[in-house]
PDBQT receptor file of N, H, CA, C and O in Angstrom, charges set to zero:
ATOM      1  N   MET A   1     207.300 -34.914  98.328  1.00  0.00    +0.000 N 
ATOM      2  CA  MET A   1     207.652 -33.988  97.269  1.00  0.00    +0.000 C 
ATOM      3  C   MET A   1     206.929 -32.992  97.103  1.00  0.00    +0.000 C 
ATOM      4  O   MET A   1     205.745 -33.227  96.857  1.00  0.00    +0.000 OA
ATOM      5  N   ILE A   2     207.395 -31.500  97.179  1.00  0.00    +0.000 N 
ATOM      6  H   ILE A   2     208.356 -31.309  97.378  1.00  0.00    +0.000 HD
ATOM      7  CA  ILE A   2     206.536 -30.194  96.675  1.00  0.00    +0.000 C 
ATOM      8  C   ILE A   2     206.971 -29.687  95.530  1.00  0.00    +0.000 C 
ATOM      9  O   ILE A   2     208.182 -29.772  95.323  1.00  0.00    +0.000 OA
ATOM     10  N   ASP A   3     206.233 -29.134  94.655  1.00  0.00    +0.000 N 
ATOM     11  H   ASP A   3     205.250 -29.065  94.823  1.00  0.00    +0.000 HD
ATOM     12  CA  ASP A   3     206.627 -28.611  93.679  1.00  0.00    +0.000 C 
ATOM     13  C   ASP A   3     206.092 -26.772  93.392  1.00  0.00    +0.000 C 
ATOM     14  O   ASP A   3     204.985 -26.296  93.645  1.00  0.00    +0.000 OA
ATOM     15  N   CYS A   4     206.833 -26.335  93.031  1.00  0.00    +0.000 N 
ATOM     16  H   CYS A   4     207.732 -26.722  92.825  1.00  0.00    +0.000 HD
ATOM     17  CA  CYS A   4     207.072 -24.744  93.365  1.00  0.00    +0.000 C 
ATOM     18  C   CYS A   4     206.096 -24.441  92.044  1.00  0.00    +0.000 C 
ATOM     19  O   CYS A   4     206.345 -24.800  90.893  1.00  0.00    +0.000 OA
ATOM     20  N   GLY A   5     204.963 -23.716  92.475  1.00  0.00    +0.000 N 
ATOM     21  H   GLY A   5     204.760 -23.424  93.409  1.00  0.00    +0.000 HD
ATOM     22  CA  GLY A   5     203.944 -23.062  91.472  1.00  0.00    +0.000 C 
ATOM     23  C   GLY A   5     204.668 -22.036  90.484  1.00  0.00    +0.000 C 
ATOM     24  O   GLY A   5     204.298 -21.747  89.346  1.00  0.00    +0.000 OA
ATOM     25  N   MET A   6     205.629 -21.616  91.078  1.00  0.00    +0.000 N 
ATOM     26  H   MET A   6     205.929 -21.851  92.002  1.00  0.00    +0.000 HD
ATOM     27  CA  MET A   6     206.345 -20.459  90.259  1.00  0.00    +0.000 C 
ATOM     28  C   MET A   6     207.130 -20.784  89.125  1.00  0.00    +0.000 C 
ATOM     29  O   MET A   6     206.952 -20.437  87.958  1.00  0.00    +0.000 OA
ATOM     30  N   CYS A   7     208.142 -21.589  89.680  1.00  0.00    +0.000 N 
ATOM     31  H   CYS A   7     208.287 -21.871  90.629  1.00  0.00    +0.000 HD
ATOM     32  CA  CYS A   7     209.523 -22.287  88.763  1.00  0.00    +0.000 C 
ATOM     33  C   CYS A   7     209.107 -23.468  88.385  1.00  0.00    +0.000 C 
ATOM     34  O   CYS A   7     209.087 -23.675  87.171  1.00  0.00    +0.000 OA
ATOM     35  N   GLY A   8     208.743 -24.361  89.149  1.00  0.00    +0.000 N 
ATOM     36  H   GLY A   8     208.759 -24.192  90.134  1.00  0.00    +0.000 HD
ATOM     37  CA  GLY A   8     208.434 -25.762  88.863  1.00  0.00    +0.000 C 
ATOM     38  C   GLY A   8     209.605 -26.720  89.525  1.00  0.00    +0.000 C 
ATOM     39  O   GLY A   8     209.668 -27.911  89.221  1.00  0.00    +0.000 OA
ATOM     40  N   HIS A   9     210.542 -26.100  90.467  1.00  0.00    +0.000 N 
ATOM     41  H   HIS A   9     210.491 -25.133  90.714  1.00  0.00    +0.000 HD
ATOM     42  CA  HIS A   9     211.522 -26.845  91.316  1.00  0.00    +0.000 C 
ATOM     43  C   HIS A   9     210.804 -27.732  92.159  1.00  0.00    +0.000 C 
ATOM     44  O   HIS A   9     209.820 -27.311  92.767  1.00  0.00    +0.000 OA
ATOM     45  N   THR A  10     211.163 -28.861  92.265  1.00  0.00    +0.000 N 
ATOM     46  H   THR A  10     211.963 -29.202  91.771  1.00  0.00    +0.000 HD
ATOM     47  CA  THR A  10     210.760 -29.857  93.088  1.00  0.00    +0.000 C 
ATOM     48  C   THR A  10     211.930 -30.203  94.295  1.00  0.00    +0.000 C 
ATOM     49  O   THR A  10     213.112 -30.508  94.133  1.00  0.00    +0.000 OA
ATOM     50  N   PHE A  11     211.186 -30.046  95.512  1.00  0.00    +0.000 N 
ATOM     51  H   PHE A  11     210.226 -29.798  95.643  1.00  0.00    +0.000 HD
ATOM     52  CA  PHE A  11     211.572 -30.153  96.730  1.00  0.00    +0.000 C 
ATOM     53  C   PHE A  11     211.104 -30.597  97.985  1.00  0.00    +0.000 C 
ATOM     54  O   PHE A  11     209.908 -30.368  98.166  1.00  0.00    +0.000 OA
ATOM     55  N   THR A  12     211.800 -31.261  99.060  1.00  0.00    +0.000 N 
ATOM     56  H   THR A  12     212.772 -31.447  98.913  1.00  0.00    +0.000 HD
ATOM     57  CA  THR A  12     211.188 -31.963 100.180  1.00  0.00    +0.000 C 
ATOM     58  C   THR A  12     210.583 -30.558 101.122  1.00  0.00    +0.000 C 
ATOM     59  O   THR A  12     210.890 -29.386 100.905  1.00  0.00    +0.000 OA
ATOM     60  N   GLN A  13     209.626 -31.076 102.234  1.00  0.00    +0.000 N 
ATOM     61  H   GLN A  13     209.377 -32.028 102.411  1.00  0.00    +0.000 HD
ATOM     62  CA  GLN A  13     209.386 -30.350 102.892  1.00  0.00    +0.000 C 
ATOM     63  C   GLN A  13     210.317 -29.517 103.680  1.00  0.00    +0.000 C 
ATOM     64  O   GLN A  13     210.174 -28.359 104.072  1.00  0.00    +0.000 OA
ATOM     65  N   ALA A  14     211.407 -30.429 103.850  1.00  0.00    +0.000 N 
ATOM     66  H   ALA A  14     211.524 -31.370 103.532  1.00  0.00    +0.000 HD
ATOM     67  CA  ALA A  14     212.668 -29.790 104.868  1.00  0.00    +0.000 C 
ATOM     68  C   ALA A  14     213.460 -28.855 104.462  1.00  0.00    +0.000 C 
ATOM     69  O   ALA A  14     214.080 -28.038 105.143  1.00  0.00    +0.000 OA
ATOM     70  N   GLU A  15     213.423 -29.023 103.028  1.00  0.00    +0.000 N 
ATOM     71  H   GLU A  15     212.920 -29.686 102.475  1.00  0.00    +0.000 HD
ATOM     72  CA  GLU A  15     214.419 -28.053 102.226  1.00  0.00    +0.000 C 
ATOM     73  C   GLU A  15     213.338 -26.924 102.178  1.00  0.00    +0.000 C 
ATOM     74  O   GLU A  15     213.835 -25.820 101.952  1.00  0.00    +0.000 OA
ATOM     75  N   GLY A  16     212.224 -26.930 102.307  1.00  0.00    +0.000 N 
ATOM     76  H   GLY A  16     211.820 -27.827 102.490  1.00  0.00    +0.000 HD
ATOM     77  CA  GLY A  16     211.113 -25.700 102.025  1.00  0.00    +0.000 C 
ATOM     78  C   GLY A  16     210.557 -24.972 103.264  1.00  0.00    +0.000 C 
ATOM     79  O   GLY A  16     209.445 -24.446 103.310  1.00  0.00    +0.000 OA
ATOM     80  N   ALA A  17     211.661 -25.010 104.487  1.00  0.00    +0.000 N 
ATOM     81  H   ALA A  17     212.564 -25.437 104.450  1.00  0.00    +0.000 HD
ATOM     82  CA  ALA A  17     211.089 -24.640 105.587  1.00  0.00    +0.000 C 
ATOM     83  C   ALA A  17     211.046 -22.946 105.413  1.00  0.00    +0.000 C 
ATOM     84  O   ALA A  17     212.009 -22.219 105.173  1.00  0.00    +0.000 OA
ATOM     85  N   ALA A  18     209.759 -22.585 105.592  1.00  0.00    +0.000 N 
ATOM     86  H   ALA A  18     208.977 -23.176 105.787  1.00  0.00    +0.000 HD
ATOM     87  CA  ALA A  18     209.362 -20.855 105.071  1.00  0.00    +0.000 C 
ATOM     88  C   ALA A  18     210.019 -19.958 105.918  1.00  0.00    +0.000 C 
ATOM     89  O   ALA A  18     210.811 -19.083 105.570  1.00  0.00    +0.000 OA
ATOM     90  N   CYS A  19     209.579 -20.272 107.253  1.00  0.00    +0.000 N 
ATOM     91  H   CYS A  19     208.935 -20.983 107.537  1.00  0.00    +0.000 HD
ATOM     92  CA  CYS A  19     209.986 -19.394 108.367  1.00  0.00    +0.000 C 
ATOM     93  C   CYS A  19     211.256 -18.997 108.581  1.00  0.00    +0.000 C 
ATOM     94  O   CYS A  19     212.155 -19.710 109.027  1.00  0.00    +0.000 OA
ATOM     95  N   ARG A  20     211.342 -17.772 108.242  1.00  0.00    +0.000 N 
ATOM     96  H   ARG A  20     210.612 -17.193 107.881  1.00  0.00    +0.000 HD
ATOM     97  CA  ARG A  20     212.782 -16.805 108.679  1.00  0.00    +0.000 C 
ATOM     98  C   ARG A  20     212.712 -16.473 110.011  1.00  0.00    +0.000 C 
ATOM     99  O   ARG A  20     211.734 -16.740 110.708  1.00  0.00    +0.000 OA
ATOM    100  N   GLY A  21     213.886 -15.795 110.478  1.00  0.00    +0.000 N 
ATOM    101  H   GLY A  21     214.681 -15.578 109.911  1.00  0.00    +0.000 HD
ATOM    102  CA  GLY A  21     213.916 -15.290 111.871  1.00  0.00    +0.000 C 
ATOM    103  C   GLY A  21     213.018 -14.173 112.191  1.00  0.00    +0.000 C 
ATOM    104  O   GLY A  21     212.548 -13.961 113.309  1.00  0.00    +0.000 OA
ATOM    105  N   GLY A  22     212.785 -13.389 111.010  1.00  0.00    +0.000 N 
ATOM    106  H   GLY A  22     213.166 -13.561 110.101  1.00  0.00    +0.000 HD
ATOM    107  CA  GLY A  22     211.663 -12.387 111.448  1.00  0.00    +0.000 C 
ATOM    108  C   GLY A  22     210.600 -12.311 111.213  1.00  0.00    +0.000 C 
ATOM    109  O   GLY A  22     210.051 -11.218 111.081  1.00  0.00    +0.000 OA
ATOM    110  N   CYS A  23     209.874 -13.642 111.067  1.00  0.00    +0.000 N 
ATOM    111  H   CYS A  23     210.320 -14.530 111.175  1.00  0.00    +0.000 HD
ATOM    112  CA  CYS A  23     208.435 -14.224 110.802  1.00  0.00    +0.000 C 
ATOM    113  C   CYS A  23     207.818 -14.349 112.103  1.00  0.00    +0.000 C 
ATOM    114  O   CYS A  23     208.130 -15.194 112.941  1.00  0.00    +0.000 OA
ATOM    115  N   PRO A  24     206.834 -13.373 112.241  1.00  0.00    +0.000 N 
ATOM    116  CA  PRO A  24     205.686 -13.311 113.513  1.00  0.00    +0.000 C 
ATOM    117  C   PRO A  24     205.277 -14.912 113.909  1.00  0.00    +0.000 C 
ATOM    118  O   PRO A  24     205.341 -15.408 115.034  1.00  0.00    +0.000 OA
ATOM    119  N   MET A  25     204.869 -15.528 112.741  1.00  0.00    +0.000 N 
ATOM    120  H   MET A  25     204.818 -15.125 111.827  1.00  0.00    +0.000 HD
ATOM    121  CA  MET A  25     204.091 -16.773 112.895  1.00  0.00    +0.000 C 
ATOM    122  C   MET A  25     205.157 -17.845 113.500  1.00  0.00    +0.000 C 
ATOM    123  O   MET A  25     204.728 -18.852 114.064  1.00  0.00    +0.000 OA
ATOM    124  N   SER A  26     206.562 -17.610 113.374  1.00  0.00    +0.000 N 
ATOM    125  H   SER A  26     206.910 -16.792 112.916  1.00  0.00    +0.000 HD
ATOM    126  CA  SER A  26     207.546 -18.612 114.090  1.00  0.00    +0.000 C 
ATOM    127  C   SER A  26     207.258 -19.822 113.597  1.00  0.00    +0.000 C 
ATOM    128  O   SER A  26     206.978 -20.614 114.497  1.00  0.00    +0.000 OA
ATOM    129  N   GLY A  27     207.217 -20.285 112.493  1.00  0.00    +0.000 N 
ATOM    130  H   GLY A  27     207.444 -19.642 111.763  1.00  0.00    +0.000 HD
ATOM    131  CA  GLY A  27     207.021 -21.496 111.861  1.00  0.00    +0.000 C 
ATOM    132  C   GLY A  27     205.795 -22.534 112.043  1.00  0.00    +0.000 C 
ATOM    133  O   GLY A  27     205.749 -23.736 111.782  1.00  0.00    +0.000 OA
ATOM    134  N   ARG A  28     204.787 -21.637 112.597  1.00  0.00    +0.000 N 
ATOM    135  H   ARG A  28     204.824 -20.660 112.809  1.00  0.00    +0.000 HD
ATOM    136  CA  ARG A  28     203.358 -22.385 112.484  1.00  0.00    +0.000 C 
ATOM    137  C   ARG A  28     202.394 -21.911 111.460  1.00  0.00    +0.000 C 
ATOM    138  O   ARG A  28     201.184 -22.089 111.597  1.00  0.00    +0.000 OA
ATOM    139  N   CYS A  29     202.828 -21.411 110.610  1.00  0.00    +0.000 N 
ATOM    140  H   CYS A  29     203.811 -21.266 110.499  1.00  0.00    +0.000 HD
ATOM    141  CA  CYS A  29     202.115 -21.022 109.463  1.00  0.00    +0.000 C 
ATOM    142  C   CYS A  29     201.509 -22.082 108.471  1.00  0.00    +0.000 C 
ATOM    143  O   CYS A  29     200.332 -22.251 108.152  1.00  0.00    +0.000 OA
ATOM    144  N   GLY A  30     202.556 -22.697 108.105  1.00  0.00    +0.000 N 
ATOM    145  H   GLY A  30     203.512 -22.560 108.365  1.00  0.00    +0.000 HD
ATOM    146  CA  GLY A  30     202.374 -23.998 107.157  1.00  0.00    +0.000 C 
ATOM    147  C   GLY A  30     202.787 -23.648 105.746  1.00  0.00    +0.000 C 
ATOM    148  O   GLY A  30     202.419 -24.358 104.811  1.00  0.00    +0.000 OA
ATOM    149  N   MET A  31     203.566 -22.538 105.553  1.00  0.00    +0.000 N 
ATOM    150  H   MET A  31     203.865 -21.960 106.313  1.00  0.00    +0.000 HD
ATOM    151  CA  MET A  31     204.056 -21.938 104.340  1.00  0.00    +0.000 C 
ATOM    152  C   MET A  31     205.432 -22.725 104.259  1.00  0.00    +0.000 C 
ATOM    153  O   MET A  31     206.232 -23.017 105.148  1.00  0.00    +0.000 OA
ATOM    154  N   VAL A  32     205.438 -22.955 102.976  1.00  0.00    +0.000 N 
ATOM    155  H   VAL A  32     204.788 -22.718 102.254  1.00  0.00    +0.000 HD
ATOM    156  CA  VAL A  32     207.044 -23.478 102.344  1.00  0.00    +0.000 C 
ATOM    157  C   VAL A  32     207.539 -22.169 101.626  1.00  0.00    +0.000 C 
ATOM    158  O   VAL A  32     206.780 -21.259 101.293  1.00  0.00    +0.000 OA
ATOM    159  N   SER A  33     208.878 -22.177 101.428  1.00  0.00    +0.000 N 
ATOM    160  H   SER A  33     209.495 -22.916 101.698  1.00  0.00    +0.000 HD
ATOM    161  CA  SER A  33     209.477 -21.499 100.485  1.00  0.00    +0.000 C 
ATOM    162  C   SER A  33     210.454 -22.001  99.783  1.00  0.00    +0.000 C 
ATOM    163  O   SER A  33     211.441 -22.492 100.331  1.00  0.00    +0.000 OA
ATOM    164  N   CYS A  34     210.292 -21.940  98.350  1.00  0.00    +0.000 N 
ATOM    165  H   CYS A  34     209.490 -21.541  97.905  1.00  0.00    +0.000 HD
ATOM    166  CA  CYS A  34     210.899 -22.760  97.337  1.00  0.00    +0.000 C 
ATOM    167  C   CYS A  34     212.392 -22.223  97.385  1.00  0.00    +0.000 C 
ATOM    168  O   CYS A  34     212.728 -21.046  97.251  1.00  0.00    +0.000 OA
ATOM    169  N   PRO A  35     213.302 -23.418  97.622  1.00  0.00    +0.000 N 
ATOM    170  CA  PRO A  35     214.740 -22.874  98.050  1.00  0.00    +0.000 C 
ATOM    171  C   PRO A  35     215.509 -22.437  96.720  1.00  0.00    +0.000 C 
ATOM    172  O   PRO A  35     216.664 -22.063  96.926  1.00  0.00    +0.000 OA
ATOM    173  N   SER A  36     214.964 -22.411  95.053  1.00  0.00    +0.000 N 
ATOM    174  H   SER A  36     214.026 -22.715  94.886  1.00  0.00    +0.000 HD
ATOM    175  CA  SER A  36     215.442 -22.079  94.028  1.00  0.00    +0.000 C 
ATOM    176  C   SER A  36     215.009 -20.696  93.967  1.00  0.00    +0.000 C 
ATOM    177  O   SER A  36     215.829 -19.779  93.932  1.00  0.00    +0.000 OA
ATOM    178  N   CYS A  37     213.649 -20.490  93.952  1.00  0.00    +0.000 N 
ATOM    179  H   CYS A  37     212.982 -21.235  93.981  1.00  0.00    +0.000 HD
ATOM    180  CA  CYS A  37     213.378 -18.909  93.729  1.00  0.00    +0.000 C 
ATOM    181  C   CYS A  37     212.754 -18.086  94.729  1.00  0.00    +0.000 C 
ATOM    182  O   CYS A  37     212.334 -16.969  94.430  1.00  0.00    +0.000 OA
ATOM    183  N   GLY A  38     212.641 -18.657  96.162  1.00  0.00    +0.000 N 
ATOM    184  H   GLY A  38     212.983 -19.564  96.405  1.00  0.00    +0.000 HD
ATOM    185  CA  GLY A  38     212.179 -17.721  97.574  1.00  0.00    +0.000 C 
ATOM    186  C   GLY A  38     210.674 -17.886  97.266  1.00  0.00    +0.000 C 
ATOM    187  O   GLY A  38     210.020 -17.534  98.247  1.00  0.00    +0.000 OA
ATOM    188  N   TYR A  39     210.102 -18.193  96.507  1.00  0.00    +0.000 N 
ATOM    189  H   TYR A  39     210.633 -18.480  95.710  1.00  0.00    +0.000 HD
ATOM    190  CA  TYR A  39     208.618 -18.161  96.439  1.00  0.00    +0.000 C 
ATOM    191  C   TYR A  39     208.108 -18.894  97.644  1.00  0.00    +0.000 C 
ATOM    192  O   TYR A  39     208.545 -20.007  97.937  1.00  0.00    +0.000 OA
ATOM    193  N   GLU A  40     207.084 -18.212  98.421  1.00  0.00    +0.000 N 
ATOM    194  H   GLU A  40     206.729 -17.308  98.182  1.00  0.00    +0.000 HD
ATOM    195  CA  GLU A  40     206.384 -18.749  99.681  1.00  0.00    +0.000 C 
ATOM    196  C   GLU A  40     205.161 -18.939  99.453  1.00  0.00    +0.000 C 
ATOM    197  O   GLU A  40     204.469 -17.960  99.171  1.00  0.00    +0.000 OA
ATOM    198  N   PHE A  41     204.594 -20.208  99.515  1.00  0.00    +0.000 N 
ATOM    199  H   PHE A  41     205.156 -21.003  99.745  1.00  0.00    +0.000 HD
ATOM    200  CA  PHE A  41     202.841 -20.685  99.335  1.00  0.00    +0.000 C 
ATOM    201  C   PHE A  41     202.514 -21.772 100.531  1.00  0.00    +0.000 C 
ATOM    202  O   PHE A  41     203.338 -22.179 101.350  1.00  0.00    +0.000 OA
ATOM    203  N   PRO A  42     201.466 -22.058 100.468  1.00  0.00    +0.000 N 
ATOM    204  CA  PRO A  42     200.840 -23.045 101.305  1.00  0.00    +0.000 C 
ATOM    205  C   PRO A  42     201.441 -24.267 101.010  1.00  0.00    +0.000 C 
ATOM    206  O   PRO A  42     201.673 -24.440  99.813  1.00  0.00    +0.000 OA
ATOM    207  N   ALA A  43     201.828 -25.362 101.946  1.00  0.00    +0.000 N 
ATOM    208  H   ALA A  43     201.639 -25.221 102.918  1.00  0.00    +0.000 HD
ATOM    209  CA  ALA A  43     202.409 -26.675 101.305  1.00  0.00    +0.000 C 
ATOM    210  C   ALA A  43     200.894 -27.413 100.935  1.00  0.00    +0.000 C 
ATOM    211  O   ALA A  43     200.942 -28.179  99.972  1.00  0.00    +0.000 OA
ATOM    212  N   HIS A  44     200.105 -27.320 101.331  1.00  0.00    +0.000 N 
ATOM    213  H   HIS A  44     200.066 -26.698 102.113  1.00  0.00    +0.000 HD
ATOM    214  CA  HIS A  44     198.908 -28.159 100.838  1.00  0.00    +0.000 C 
ATOM    215  C   HIS A  44     197.933 -27.168 100.992  1.00  0.00    +0.000 C 
ATOM    216  O   HIS A  44     197.813 -26.297 101.855  1.00  0.00    +0.000 OA
ATOM    217  N   SER A  45     197.220 -27.459  99.961  1.00  0.00    +0.000 N 
ATOM    218  H   SER A  45     197.317 -28.166  99.261  1.00  0.00    +0.000 HD
ATOM    219  CA  SER A  45     195.935 -26.294  99.518  1.00  0.00    +0.000 C 
ATOM    220  C   SER A  45     194.512 -27.389  99.828  1.00  0.00    +0.000 C 
ATOM    221  O   SER A  45     194.483 -28.480  99.257  1.00  0.00    +0.000 OA
ATOM    222  N   LYS A  46     193.589 -27.046 100.599  1.00  0.00    +0.000 N 
ATOM    223  H   LYS A  46     193.612 -26.161 101.063  1.00  0.00    +0.000 HD
ATOM    224  CA  LYS A  46     192.472 -27.857 100.752  1.00  0.00    +0.000 C 
ATOM    225  C   LYS A  46     191.769 -27.896  99.707  1.00  0.00    +0.000 C 
ATOM    226  O   LYS A  46     191.139 -28.948  99.596  1.00  0.00    +0.000 OA
ATOM    227  N   LEU A  47     191.577 -26.885  98.591  1.00  0.00    +0.000 N 
ATOM    228  H   LEU A  47     192.089 -26.031  98.682  1.00  0.00    +0.000 HD
ATOM    229  CA  LEU A  47     190.873 -27.044  97.675  1.00  0.00    +0.000 C 
ATOM    230  C   LEU A  47     191.327 -27.785  96.644  1.00  0.00    +0.000 C 
ATOM    231  O   LEU A  47     190.511 -28.324  95.895  1.00  0.00    +0.000 OA
ATOM    232  N   VAL A  48     192.892 -27.950  96.416  1.00  0.00    +0.000 N 
ATOM    233  H   VAL A  48     193.555 -27.513  97.024  1.00  0.00    +0.000 HD
ATOM    234  CA  VAL A  48     193.280 -29.033  95.462  1.00  0.00    +0.000 C 
ATOM    235  C   VAL A  48     193.196 -30.441  96.088  1.00  0.00    +0.000 C 
ATOM    236  O   VAL A  48     193.075 -31.494  95.463  1.00  0.00    +0.000 OA
ATOM    237  N   ALA A  49     193.290 -30.267  97.606  1.00  0.00    +0.000 N 
ATOM    238  H   ALA A  49     193.389 -29.411  98.114  1.00  0.00    +0.000 HD
ATOM    239  CA  ALA A  49     193.200 -31.884  97.903  1.00  0.00    +0.000 C 
ATOM    240  C   ALA A  49     191.697 -32.260  97.826  1.00  0.00    +0.000 C 
ATOM    241  O   ALA A  49     191.445 -33.451  97.645  1.00  0.00    +0.000 OA
ATOM    242  N   LEU A  50     190.770 -31.470  97.931  1.00  0.00    +0.000 N 
ATOM    243  H   LEU A  50     190.975 -30.502  98.079  1.00  0.00    +0.000 HD
ATOM    244  CA  LEU A  50     189.316 -31.780  97.767  1.00  0.00    +0.000 C 
ATOM    245  C   LEU A  50     188.980 -32.260  96.213  1.00  0.00    +0.000 C 
ATOM    246  O   LEU A  50     188.369 -33.300  95.966  1.00  0.00    +0.000 OA
ATOM    247  N   VAL A  51     189.391 -31.493  95.372  1.00  0.00    +0.000 N 
ATOM    248  H   VAL A  51     189.887 -30.648  95.573  1.00  0.00    +0.000 HD
ATOM    249  CA  VAL A  51     189.288 -31.835  93.925  1.00  0.00    +0.000 C 
ATOM    250  C   VAL A  51     189.988 -32.997  93.592  1.00  0.00    +0.000 C 
ATOM    251  O   VAL A  51     189.392 -33.849  92.933  1.00  0.00    +0.000 OA
ATOM    252  N   SER A  52     191.347 -33.218  93.988  1.00  0.00    +0.000 N 
ATOM    253  H   SER A  52     191.832 -32.526  94.523  1.00  0.00    +0.000 HD
ATOM    254  CA  SER A  52     191.926 -34.540  93.933  1.00  0.00    +0.000 C 
ATOM    255  C   SER A  52     191.287 -35.715  94.405  1.00  0.00    +0.000 C 
ATOM    256  O   SER A  52     191.379 -36.749  93.745  1.00  0.00    +0.000 OA
ATOM    257  N   ARG A  53     190.649 -35.682  95.468  1.00  0.00    +0.000 N 
ATOM    258  H   ARG A  53     190.574 -34.841  96.005  1.00  0.00    +0.000 HD
ATOM    259  CA  ARG A  53     189.729 -36.613  96.173  1.00  0.00    +0.000 C 
ATOM    260  C   ARG A  53     188.589 -37.098  95.231  1.00  0.00    +0.000 C 
ATOM    261  O   ARG A  53     188.204 -38.257  95.080  1.00  0.00    +0.000 OA
ATOM    262  N   LEU A  54     188.124 -35.955  94.623  1.00  0.00    +0.000 N 
ATOM    263  H   LEU A  54     188.436 -35.013  94.746  1.00  0.00    +0.000 HD
ATOM    264  CA  LEU A  54     186.849 -36.291  93.825  1.00  0.00    +0.000 C 
ATOM    265  C   LEU A  54     187.219 -37.128  92.611  1.00  0.00    +0.000 C 
ATOM    266  O   LEU A  54     186.780 -38.192  92.175  1.00  0.00    +0.000 OA
ATOM    267  N   VAL A  55     188.126 -36.335  92.229  1.00  0.00    +0.000 N 
ATOM    268  H   VAL A  55     188.483 -35.470  92.583  1.00  0.00    +0.000 HD
ATOM    269  CA  VAL A  55     188.604 -36.969  90.647  1.00  0.00    +0.000 C 
ATOM    270  C   VAL A  55     189.261 -38.224  90.868  1.00  0.00    +0.000 C 
ATOM    271  O   VAL A  55     189.336 -38.893  89.837  1.00  0.00    +0.000 OA
ATOM    272  N   ARG A  56     189.837 -38.837  92.047  1.00  0.00    +0.000 N 
ATOM    273  H   ARG A  56     189.775 -38.295  92.884  1.00  0.00    +0.000 HD
ATOM    274  CA  ARG A  56     190.272 -40.241  92.074  1.00  0.00    +0.000 C 
ATOM    275  C   ARG A  56     188.945 -41.338  92.412  1.00  0.00    +0.000 C 
ATOM    276  O   ARG A  56     188.946 -42.551  92.201  1.00  0.00    +0.000 OA
ATOM    277  N   ARG A  57     187.899 -40.558  92.966  1.00  0.00    +0.000 N 
ATOM    278  H   ARG A  57     187.898 -39.573  93.138  1.00  0.00    +0.000 HD
ATOM    279  CA  ARG A  57     186.933 -41.582  93.096  1.00  0.00    +0.000 C 
ATOM    280  C   ARG A  57     186.326 -42.087  91.568  1.00  0.00    +0.000 C 
ATOM    281  O   ARG A  57     186.245 -41.451  90.517  1.00  0.00    +0.000 OA
ATOM    282  N   SER A  58     185.952 -43.435  91.876  1.00  0.00    +0.000 N 
ATOM    283  H   SER A  58     186.018 -43.952  92.730  1.00  0.00    +0.000 HD
ATOM    284  CA  SER A  58     185.360 -44.174  90.465  1.00  0.00    +0.000 C 
ATOM    285  C   SER A  58     183.811 -43.733  90.460  1.00  0.00    +0.000 C 
ATOM    286  O   SER A  58     183.166 -43.323  91.425  1.00  0.00    +0.000 OA
ATOM    287  N   PRO A  59     183.414 -43.901  89.259  1.00  0.00    +0.000 N 
ATOM    288  CA  PRO A  59     181.944 -43.284  89.049  1.00  0.00    +0.000 C 
ATOM    289  C   PRO A  59     180.925 -44.228  89.900  1.00  0.00    +0.000 C 
ATOM    290  O   PRO A  59     179.867 -43.821  90.378  1.00  0.00    +0.000 OA
ATOM    291  N   ARG A  60     181.281 -45.178  89.977  1.00  0.00    +0.000 N 
ATOM    292  H   ARG A  60     182.141 -45.509  89.589  1.00  0.00    +0.000 HD
ATOM    293  CA  ARG A  60     180.642 -46.032  91.176  1.00  0.00    +0.000 C 
ATOM    294  C   ARG A  60     180.604 -45.471  92.500  1.00  0.00    +0.000 C 
ATOM    295  O   ARG A  60     179.541 -45.517  93.119  1.00  0.00    +0.000 OA
ATOM    296  N   GLN A  61     181.467 -45.028  92.937  1.00  0.00    +0.000 N 
ATOM    297  H   GLN A  61     182.331 -44.990  92.435  1.00  0.00    +0.000 HD
ATOM    298  CA  GLN A  61     181.284 -44.396  94.341  1.00  0.00    +0.000 C 
ATOM    299  C   GLN A  61     180.406 -42.963  94.207  1.00  0.00    +0.000 C 
ATOM    300  O   GLN A  61     179.416 -42.780  94.917  1.00  0.00    +0.000 OA
ATOM    301  N   LEU A  62     180.755 -42.210  93.464  1.00  0.00    +0.000 N 
ATOM    302  H   LEU A  62     181.559 -42.360  92.888  1.00  0.00    +0.000 HD
ATOM    303  CA  LEU A  62     179.705 -41.173  93.097  1.00  0.00    +0.000 C 
ATOM    304  C   LEU A  62     178.362 -41.264  93.206  1.00  0.00    +0.000 C 
ATOM    305  O   LEU A  62     177.597 -40.542  93.843  1.00  0.00    +0.000 OA
ATOM    306  N   GLU A  63     178.069 -42.486  92.336  1.00  0.00    +0.000 N 
ATOM    307  H   GLU A  63     178.691 -43.074  91.818  1.00  0.00    +0.000 HD
ATOM    308  CA  GLU A  63     176.572 -42.854  92.385  1.00  0.00    +0.000 C 
ATOM    309  C   GLU A  63     176.066 -43.107  93.886  1.00  0.00    +0.000 C 
ATOM    310  O   GLU A  63     174.996 -42.774  94.397  1.00  0.00    +0.000 OA
ATOM    311  N   VAL A  64     177.295 -43.885  94.510  1.00  0.00    +0.000 N 
ATOM    312  H   VAL A  64     178.164 -44.155  94.095  1.00  0.00    +0.000 HD
ATOM    313  CA  VAL A  64     176.457 -44.525  96.161  1.00  0.00    +0.000 C 
ATOM    314  C   VAL A  64     176.375 -43.175  96.593  1.00  0.00    +0.000 C 
ATOM    315  O   VAL A  64     175.224 -42.902  96.935  1.00  0.00    +0.000 OA
ATOM    316  N   ALA A  65     177.090 -42.327  96.691  1.00  0.00    +0.000 N 
ATOM    317  H   ALA A  65     178.025 -42.549  96.414  1.00  0.00    +0.000 HD
ATOM    318  CA  ALA A  65     177.189 -41.038  97.650  1.00  0.00    +0.000 C 
ATOM    319  C   ALA A  65     176.184 -40.245  97.274  1.00  0.00    +0.000 C 
ATOM    320  O   ALA A  65     175.699 -39.516  98.139  1.00  0.00    +0.000 OA
ATOM    321  N   SER A  66     175.596 -40.203  95.780  1.00  0.00    +0.000 N 
ATOM    322  H   SER A  66     175.991 -40.796  95.077  1.00  0.00    +0.000 HD
ATOM    323  CA  SER A  66     174.432 -39.341  95.717  1.00  0.00    +0.000 C 
ATOM    324  C   SER A  66     173.339 -39.638  96.238  1.00  0.00    +0.000 C 
ATOM    325  O   SER A  66     172.385 -38.866  96.153  1.00  0.00    +0.000 OA
TER     326      SER A  66
């Protein structure tokens, strides 16, 4: 499930297919569009994924990695 950062609507990847007929990237850009408000954004942010992985690590894992 994907949450829209603009309006907070929750939707699936299929519902958020962003590319329209006039898009030059033709569906390969990785963007999704909120079906509620139309806001387009990347489906997955690499920065958010990195921070999420770091937060989920236990303190023991962080000591071993250092």
